[in-house]
C-alpha positions in Angstrom: 0.0 0.0 0.0 1.4 3.3 -1.0 -0.3 5.1 1.9 1.5 2.8 4.3 4.8 3.4 2.6 4.4 7.1 2.8 3.5 7.1 6.5 6.3 4.7 7.4 8.9 6.5 5.3 8.0 9.8 6.9 8.3 8.2 10.3 11.6 6.6 9.5 13.1 9.9 8.2 11.8 11.8 11.2 12.2 9.5 14.2 14.3 6.4 13.5 17.5 7.8 14.8 15.8 8.7 18.1 14.4 5.2 18.7 15.9 3.0 21.3 17.4 -0.3 20.2 14.3 -2.1 21.6 12.0 0.1 19.6 14.1 -0.4 16.5 13.5 -4.2 17.0 9.8 -3.6 17.6 9.7 -1.5 14.4 11.0 -4.6 12.5 8.1 -6.6 14.0 5.7 -3.9 12.8 7.1 -3.8 9.3 6.7 -7.6 9.1 2.9 -7.3 9.7 0.6 -7.9 6.8 -0.4 -4.6 5.2 -4.1 -4.9 6.2 -3.3 -5.5 9.8 -0.8 -2.6 10.0 -3.3 -0.3 8.2 -5.9 -1.3 10.8 -3.6 -0.3 13.6 -2.7 3.0 12.0 -6.3 4.0 11.4 -7.4 2.8 14.8 -9.6 0.0 13.6 -8.0 -2.2 16.2 -5.1 -1.9 18.7 -2.1 -4.2 19.1 -2.2 -6.5 22.1 1.4 -5.9 22.9 1.6 -2.5 24.8 5.1 -1.7 23.5 4.0 -2.3 19.9 0.8 -0.2 20.6 3.0 2.6 22.0 5.2 2.6 18.9 2.1 2.5 16.6 0.8 5.5 18.5 4.1 7.3 17.9 3.9 6.5 14.1 0.4 7.9 14.1 1.5 11.1 15.8 4.4 11.6 13.4 2.0 11.1 10.5 -0.6 13.5 11.8 2.1 16.1 12.5 3.0 16.1 8.8 -0.5 16.7 7.5 
């Protein structure tokens, strides 16, 4: 999905260097999710069960909304 690519690319450019090593590992988990599942998280259709993944998804959402 191009929308996902744009959101994630913006987040990576803006915030990747500031992520902890643990969050960088979590980001890899997020990037391995199927596109429909990741999209659902980003548009708040559902929330990840893992609180650390949920926190990082929230950070990606915030970065995306700050750019619009």
